[in-house]
VEXTORDREN-457827 format. One line per 3 residues: number of its first residue (from 1); their letters; for each residue x, z, y of C-alpha. Coordinates in Angstrom, 1 decimal. Example, Ala and Ser with C-alpha at 12.3 -4.5 7.8 and 13.67 -1.06 7.14 Angstrom:
2
1 = as = 12.3/7.8/-4.5 ~ 13.7/7.1/-1.1
//
This chain:
358
1 = xxx = -7.3/-23.9/-20.7 ~ -9.7/-26.0/-19.5 ~ -9.8/-29.8/-19.3
4 = xxx = -9.4/-31.0/-16.2 ~ -11.9/-32.8/-14.0 ~ -11.4/-35.8/-11.8
7 = xxx = -10.1/-35.4/-8.5 ~ -12.9/-34.6/-5.6 ~ -12.3/-36.4/-2.3
10 = xxx = -15.3/-35.6/-0.2 ~ -15.1/-33.7/2.7 ~ -17.6/-31.7/4.1
13 = xxx = -17.3/-29.4/7.4 ~ -19.4/-27.1/9.3 ~ -17.9/-26.3/12.5
16 = xxx = -19.5/-23.5/14.8 ~ -18.1/-22.0/17.4 ~ -16.6/-18.7/17.3
19 = xxx = -18.1/-15.8/18.4 ~ -17.6/-12.8/19.9 ~ -17.2/-9.2/18.1
22 = xxx = -20.4/-9.1/15.8 ~ -21.0/-6.7/12.7 ~ -20.9/-8.9/9.5
25 = xxx = -20.9/-5.6/6.9 ~ -23.7/-6.9/4.9 ~ -25.6/-10.2/3.7
28 = xxx = -29.0/-10.0/5.1 ~ -31.9/-10.2/2.6 ~ -33.1/-13.6/3.4
31 = xxx = -36.5/-12.7/2.1 ~ -36.5/-11.0/5.4 ~ -35.6/-14.3/7.9
34 = xxx = -36.8/-17.6/8.7 ~ -35.1/-20.9/7.5 ~ -34.8/-22.8/11.1
37 = xxx = -32.7/-25.6/9.7 ~ -32.4/-27.5/6.7 ~ -30.1/-30.8/5.8
40 = xxx = -29.9/-32.5/3.2 ~ -27.4/-35.2/1.6 ~ -26.8/-37.2/-1.4
43 = xxx = -22.9/-36.7/-1.9 ~ -20.8/-38.6/-4.7 ~ -19.7/-37.1/-8.1
46 = xxx = -16.1/-36.9/-6.3 ~ -16.6/-34.5/-3.6 ~ -14.6/-31.7/-2.5
49 = xxx = -16.4/-29.2/0.2 ~ -15.1/-27.6/3.3 ~ -16.8/-25.2/5.3
52 = xxx = -15.9/-23.7/8.2 ~ -18.4/-21.1/9.7 ~ -18.7/-17.8/12.1
55 = xxx = -21.9/-17.0/10.1 ~ -22.4/-15.8/6.6 ~ -22.4/-18.1/4.1
58 = xxx = -23.8/-17.7/0.4 ~ -22.9/-20.9/-2.1 ~ -25.4/-21.4/-5.5
61 = xxx = -25.5/-24.0/-7.3 ~ -28.3/-26.7/-7.6 ~ -30.9/-25.8/-9.6
64 = xxx = -30.0/-27.8/-13.2 ~ -33.5/-28.3/-14.3 ~ -34.1/-30.7/-11.1
67 = xxx = -33.3/-34.2/-11.9 ~ -32.9/-35.2/-8.4 ~ -30.8/-32.5/-7.0
70 = xxx = -27.4/-33.3/-9.2 ~ -26.4/-35.8/-6.6 ~ -27.7/-33.9/-3.1
73 = xxx = -26.0/-30.9/-1.2 ~ -28.5/-28.7/0.5 ~ -28.3/-26.6/3.4
76 = xxx = -30.8/-23.8/4.4 ~ -29.6/-22.0/7.9 ~ -31.5/-18.5/8.1
79 = xxx = -31.9/-16.7/11.0 ~ -34.8/-13.9/12.8 ~ -35.1/-16.2/15.0
82 = xxx = -37.1/-19.2/14.9 ~ -34.8/-21.9/17.0 ~ -30.9/-20.4/17.1
85 = xxx = -29.4/-23.5/15.8 ~ -29.2/-27.2/16.6 ~ -27.0/-29.4/13.6
88 = xxx = -26.0/-32.8/13.9 ~ -25.1/-34.6/10.9 ~ -22.0/-36.8/10.6
91 = xxx = -21.5/-38.9/7.5 ~ -19.1/-41.8/5.9 ~ -18.5/-42.6/2.6
94 = xxx = -15.9/-39.5/1.9 ~ -16.7/-37.5/4.2 ~ -19.6/-35.3/5.3
97 = xxx = -19.5/-33.0/9.0 ~ -22.1/-30.5/10.0 ~ -21.8/-29.5/13.5
100 = xxx = -23.5/-26.8/15.4 ~ -24.1/-27.1/18.8 ~ -25.9/-23.3/19.3
103 = xxx = -23.3/-20.8/21.4 ~ -25.0/-17.3/20.5 ~ -25.6/-16.1/16.8
106 = xxx = -25.5/-12.2/15.3 ~ -25.3/-10.5/11.8 ~ -28.7/-11.8/10.7
109 = xxx = -27.6/-15.6/10.5 ~ -26.7/-17.0/6.8 ~ -26.0/-20.6/5.7
112 = xxx = -27.4/-21.0/2.5 ~ -26.0/-23.8/0.7 ~ -26.5/-25.6/-3.1
115 = xxx = -24.0/-27.6/-4.2 ~ -23.6/-29.9/-7.6 ~ -21.2/-29.0/-10.2
118 = xxx = -18.0/-30.0/-10.9 ~ -16.5/-30.2/-7.0 ~ -14.1/-28.5/-5.1
121 = xxx = -15.4/-25.9/-2.7 ~ -13.3/-24.5/0.4 ~ -15.5/-21.5/2.6
124 = xxx = -13.9/-20.0/6.0 ~ -14.9/-18.1/8.2 ~ -14.0/-16.0/11.5
127 = xxx = -14.2/-12.4/12.7 ~ -16.8/-10.9/10.5 ~ -18.6/-13.6/8.7
130 = xxx = -18.9/-12.9/4.7 ~ -18.7/-15.5/1.9 ~ -20.8/-14.7/-1.0
133 = xxx = -20.5/-17.2/-4.1 ~ -21.8/-17.1/-7.4 ~ -22.7/-19.3/-10.8
136 = xxx = -20.6/-21.9/-9.8 ~ -18.5/-24.3/-12.2 ~ -15.9/-26.5/-10.9
139 = xxx = -12.7/-27.4/-9.8 ~ -11.7/-25.6/-7.3 ~ -12.8/-22.6/-5.2
142 = xxx = -11.0/-21.5/-2.4 ~ -11.7/-19.0/0.3 ~ -10.5/-17.5/3.7
145 = xxx = -12.2/-14.8/5.9 ~ -11.1/-13.1/9.1 ~ -12.2/-9.8/8.6
148 = xxx = -15.7/-10.7/6.6 ~ -16.3/-9.4/2.8 ~ -16.1/-11.7/0.2
151 = xxx = -18.5/-11.2/-3.3 ~ -18.1/-13.6/-5.8 ~ -19.3/-13.5/-9.4
154 = xxx = -19.4/-15.5/-12.8 ~ -17.3/-18.3/-11.3 ~ -15.8/-20.5/-13.6
157 = xxx = -13.2/-23.1/-12.3 ~ -9.6/-24.8/-13.0 ~ -8.1/-22.7/-10.1
160 = xxx = -9.7/-20.1/-7.9 ~ -8.0/-18.4/-4.3 ~ -9.8/-15.9/-2.3
163 = xxx = -7.6/-14.6/0.8 ~ -9.2/-12.3/3.5 ~ -6.9/-10.9/6.4
166 = xxx = -9.2/-7.6/7.0 ~ -12.2/-8.0/4.7 ~ -13.1/-6.4/1.2
169 = xxx = -12.6/-8.5/-2.0 ~ -15.0/-7.9/-4.8 ~ -15.4/-9.9/-7.9
172 = xxx = -18.6/-9.5/-10.2 ~ -19.6/-10.7/-13.8 ~ -16.6/-13.0/-14.8
175 = xxx = -14.0/-15.1/-13.3 ~ -12.8/-17.7/-15.4 ~ -9.7/-20.1/-14.5
178 = xxx = -6.6/-21.2/-15.2 ~ -5.2/-19.2/-11.7 ~ -6.8/-16.7/-10.3
181 = xxx = -5.4/-15.4/-6.4 ~ -6.7/-12.5/-5.1 ~ -4.8/-11.2/-1.4
184 = xxx = -6.2/-9.2/1.1 ~ -4.4/-7.2/4.4 ~ -4.3/-3.9/6.4
187 = xxx = -6.3/-1.4/4.1 ~ -9.2/-4.0/2.8 ~ -9.3/-3.2/-1.4
190 = xxx = -9.9/-5.7/-3.9 ~ -12.4/-4.5/-6.9 ~ -12.8/-7.1/-10.1
193 = xxx = -15.0/-6.8/-12.9 ~ -14.1/-9.0/-15.7 ~ -10.9/-11.4/-15.3
196 = xxx = -10.2/-14.1/-17.5 ~ -7.3/-17.0/-16.7 ~ -3.9/-18.5/-17.6
199 = xxx = -2.3/-16.5/-14.4 ~ -4.2/-13.8/-12.5 ~ -2.6/-12.3/-8.8
202 = xxx = -3.6/-9.8/-7.2 ~ -2.1/-8.7/-3.4 ~ -3.3/-5.6/-1.2
205 = xxx = -1.6/-4.3/1.6 ~ -2.9/-0.5/1.9 ~ -5.9/-1.7/-0.2
208 = xxx = -6.6/0.0/-3.5 ~ -6.9/-2.5/-6.3 ~ -9.4/-1.8/-9.0
211 = xxx = -9.6/-3.8/-12.2 ~ -11.9/-3.3/-14.9 ~ -10.8/-5.6/-17.2
214 = xxx = -8.3/-8.1/-17.7 ~ -7.3/-11.1/-20.4 ~ -5.1/-12.7/-18.3
217 = xxx = -2.0/-14.3/-20.3 ~ 0.2/-13.2/-16.9 ~ -0.7/-10.6/-14.5
220 = xxx = 1.1/-9.9/-11.2 ~ -0.4/-6.7/-9.0 ~ 1.2/-6.0/-6.1
223 = xxx = 0.9/-3.6/-3.3 ~ 2.7/-2.0/-0.4 ~ 0.5/1.7/0.1
226 = xxx = -2.4/1.2/-2.2 ~ -3.8/2.7/-5.1 ~ -4.5/0.7/-8.4
229 = xxx = -6.9/1.9/-11.5 ~ -6.5/-0.5/-14.0 ~ -8.7/-0.8/-17.2
232 = xxx = -8.6/-2.7/-20.3 ~ -5.1/-4.8/-19.3 ~ -3.8/-7.3/-21.9
235 = xxx = -0.7/-9.3/-22.6 ~ 1.9/-9.6/-19.7 ~ 1.4/-7.5/-16.8
238 = xxx = 3.6/-7.1/-13.9 ~ 3.1/-4.2/-10.9 ~ 4.7/-3.5/-8.0
241 = xxx = 4.1/-0.8/-5.8 ~ 6.9/-1.4/-2.8 ~ 6.1/2.0/-0.7
244 = xxx = 4.1/4.8/-1.8 ~ 0.8/4.2/-4.4 ~ -0.2/5.9/-7.5
247 = xxx = -0.9/4.0/-10.6 ~ -3.4/4.7/-13.5 ~ -3.9/2.5/-16.3
250 = xxx = -6.3/3.1/-19.0 ~ -6.6/1.0/-22.3 ~ -3.1/-1.5/-22.3
253 = xxx = -2.1/-3.6/-25.3 ~ 1.1/-5.8/-24.0 ~ 4.0/-6.3/-22.2
256 = xxx = 4.3/-4.1/-18.7 ~ 6.8/-4.1/-16.0 ~ 6.0/-1.5/-13.5
259 = xxx = 8.1/-0.3/-10.6 ~ 7.0/2.2/-8.1 ~ 9.4/3.1/-5.0
262 = xxx = 7.3/6.4/-5.5 ~ 4.1/7.9/-6.6 ~ 2.7/9.0/-9.4
265 = xxx = 1.6/7.0/-12.6 ~ -1.4/7.8/-15.6 ~ -1.5/5.4/-18.2
268 = xxx = -3.0/5.3/-21.8 ~ -1.8/2.9/-24.2 ~ -2.2/1.1/-27.6
271 = xxx = 0.6/-1.1/-28.0 ~ 3.3/-1.9/-25.9 ~ 5.8/-5.2/-27.0
274 = xxx = 8.8/-6.7/-25.9 ~ 10.8/-4.6/-23.5 ~ 8.3/-3.0/-21.6
277 = xxx = 9.7/-0.7/-18.3 ~ 8.3/1.7/-16.3 ~ 10.8/2.4/-12.9
280 = xxx = 10.0/5.1/-10.1 ~ 13.0/4.7/-7.8 ~ 12.6/7.8/-5.5
283 = xxx = 10.6/10.4/-6.0 ~ 7.0/10.7/-8.7 ~ 5.8/11.5/-12.1
286 = xxx = 5.4/9.3/-14.8 ~ 2.6/10.4/-18.0 ~ 1.8/7.9/-20.6
289 = xxx = -0.1/9.1/-23.6 ~ -0.1/6.3/-26.6 ~ -2.6/6.1/-29.3
292 = xxx = -1.0/6.9/-32.5 ~ 2.1/7.6/-31.5 ~ 3.9/7.9/-34.2
295 = xxx = 2.7/4.2/-35.6 ~ 2.8/2.5/-31.9 ~ 5.4/3.9/-29.8
298 = xxx = 8.6/1.3/-29.9 ~ 12.9/2.5/-29.4 ~ 12.0/4.2/-26.5
301 = xxx = 14.4/5.9/-23.6 ~ 13.5/8.2/-21.2 ~ 15.9/9.1/-18.4
304 = xxx = 13.9/11.7/-15.8 ~ 14.4/15.3/-14.3 ~ 11.8/16.8/-16.7
307 = xxx = 11.4/14.9/-19.9 ~ 7.9/16.4/-22.4 ~ 7.6/14.6/-25.2
310 = xxx = 5.3/15.1/-28.1 ~ 7.0/17.4/-30.9 ~ 6.6/14.8/-33.8
313 = xxx = 8.7/12.2/-31.5 ~ 10.9/14.8/-30.4 ~ 12.2/15.5/-34.3
316 = xxx = 13.1/12.4/-34.5 ~ 14.6/11.4/-31.0 ~ 17.7/13.4/-29.5
319 = xxx = 19.0/13.8/-25.7 ~ 21.9/13.0/-24.6 ~ 24.4/15.9/-24.5
322 = xxx = 25.5/17.1/-21.0 ~ 23.4/14.0/-19.4 ~ 22.1/14.2/-15.8
325 = xxx = 19.6/13.3/-14.7 ~ 18.0/13.8/-18.7 ~ 18.0/11.2/-20.9
328 = xxx = 16.4/11.2/-24.4 ~ 15.9/8.0/-27.2 ~ 13.8/7.5/-30.3
331 = xxx = 15.5/5.4/-32.1 ~ 13.3/2.3/-34.1 ~ 13.2/-0.7/-34.9
334 = xxx = 14.2/-2.4/-31.9 ~ 11.5/-5.7/-32.1 ~ 10.2/-3.6/-29.1
337 = xxx = 11.3/-1.3/-26.3 ~ 9.8/0.6/-23.9 ~ 12.2/2.5/-20.9
340 = xxx = 10.9/4.7/-18.5 ~ 12.9/6.2/-15.6 ~ 12.1/8.5/-13.0
343 = xxx = 14.6/10.2/-12.1 ~ 13.9/12.4/-9.4 ~ 10.6/13.4/-10.9
346 = xxx = 9.0/14.2/-14.6 ~ 8.3/12.2/-17.4 ~ 5.1/13.5/-20.4
349 = xxx = 5.2/11.2/-23.1 ~ 1.7/12.4/-25.6 ~ -0.2/11.3/-28.2
352 = xxx = -4.2/10.5/-27.9 ~ -6.8/10.4/-29.9 ~ -8.6/8.9/-27.4
355 = xxx = -10.5/5.3/-28.3 ~ -9.2/2.3/-27.2 ~ -11.8/0.0/-25.7
358 = x = -10.9/-3.8/-25.9
//
């Protein structure tokens, strides 16, 4: 999808003592804080940056109009205090380390870092410290937090990976990458705006998953107990609800494989390709709306306690005699197929004139 950039090898570590519990639920406005420390270092083009921090981290690109900044990394520490941090810097040809001796910090401390383009950037925060990253282009961006929120926007890379044990993950603008992997634990949600990738993976435990648009070649959404609200999905999509959760899809075109242990599913689709399938293994309900159903519905098999089908499809299909649960079959050229199974529930298959939005 993108031409590979050269390998990046420089190390950068920001190591700060762990803190007791502090609320880092939102990033403070930098305009209300003081710059208490600034560090500027010249770095190679072959650079990997590693940041470890117990305070908020915000990563932005350098000013492209500043020629002198193209090979420099600049870090500003913001705080309400006047002298809260004392950085020590060690640098070799392949490694840059930033140490902070300060033993106390609060939710108003923010580390703002401006980095050159086309780097590898890894950010790890502890406790409730959040990570904000935007308008960057590089080879790889990896973010890990404990309870802190992650917010990324307008990122382009070969690889993007975000993981939080308990913190919310939010993307704004467009994420464009060969691979994108987003993961949260406990009840933390994941919310995405626009995704463009070859491979896109989203995993939560009990948190909701929300996507406004996804143009990934292959997408995989997994949750144990969270609900999913997915709009404008394209190409090949796999969805797994391991225990219980509801699934809502608006504007689907491509191949779908959805598996829910239990829950309700609604889908508005324009076109279903190859062998698409929906399985609810225990109790649930499936409602599928197909745009211009006579034209776009593929060969279809439905299995459920209760089956309701659009009248025009009902006339062209047939129910299997004396079958339990009920079985309905709509024959068509076998190029594409749709199988829906909800043995302990109902299936509604309807036409819709709702416009399909790309």
